[in-house]
N, C-alpha and C positions, 0 to 999 in steps of 0.2 A: 357559157360562151359563147353555144346557142342562141341565144336569147335574142343576147347582141347584135347577132348576125344576122338573125330573122327577122327582128327589130329596122335594123338598119336596111337592109334590105327593102322590107315595106314602105318605111320610109320615103327612100328611091326611088321606088315604083307613083308609089302618088306624086312626086315630087314633079316627076318627067309627066305623068295626067295631068297634073295642074298650070306646068310649062307650057299648056298649046290653048288654056281657058285665051276668052276676052281682054285682053290689055292690045296696049299698044305697036303696034308691029316693029316700034323703033328702041321698044320696051328689052332688057336681055334681063329674064330672070332669073340666070345664073351670077351676074352681080347685084344684083338685089339679094339674095338673100346670102353673098357672102358681108353684102353690109347691114346686113339684117341682124344675121349673126356677131356679126363684129356688136354692133349697137347690144346685143345684147353682150354680151360677155362684159363690155364695158357698165353698162346697166347694174351688174347683178357684180362687177366690183366695186363698183359704187356704196354695193346696201339695198338698192331698186327690185321692187321685188319682181321676179321674173316670171308669174303666173303667168298677167295676162300681154296680150300681145304688147311687143317692146313698142311697136311704130307709133300703138294707139297712146303712149304716156308720152313717146319723146319724138316721136316727131319722124314723117317719113324719108324714109334718107334720099339725099338727092339722083341715086341710081335704079329707084325703084318708079318714077317720075313711070306712069304709062298703065301702072300696074294695078288694078280692080282694090280695090280693101278687102275684096271676100278675097281674091287671091295671099296676097297680104298677111291675113288672117292660119290661111293653110301652111304658108312657107314660116308664119312663127310660132305654129303650133309644133308642125315638126322638130324647129329647130330646140324650143322647148323640150321639147319628148327626148331628143336623141340627148341634147345634157342633163336629162333627169332618166335617164341611161344610163348614161354615165357615171354618175356622181351612185347612183344606187348601187352600181356594178362594184366601183372603187369602192364601196362602203362595206359590200357586202364579204370583196375581196377583204378586208384591213379585218371584217371579224374573227373571217375564215381562218385567217393568219393568228391570229390571238388566240381562238383556240385549237389547234395545230402545238401555238408553244406551252400552253396552261396544259393541254395531254400529254406532249414530251418530255415533259416538268415533273410530272408524277410520279411517282417511283412503285418498279414495279412490284408487289408483294414477292415476298421469299413463299416456296411452297410446306 
């Protein structure tokens, strides 16, 4: 759990730092990130590999107009990292539960 919190905090700090980089003054980084994440989730649900910056595969969302491709790559990396971390954490929790169930089903030997 601490790893998840630390990773999320690092991603948020990175996002805050890149939000002030070279982009059009009218561009809204938060709206862009939301659109990129929705695009990523949809692409993964449709079976598109989610390892590359999604905007390069599917095109730049309208909400990202005025934001540099470099910033979009940073946003995409953060989104992919967040979802990968969530998926890994869920898989580990499922494995841990399975192991707990297995261990609890083993009878304690009589002395």
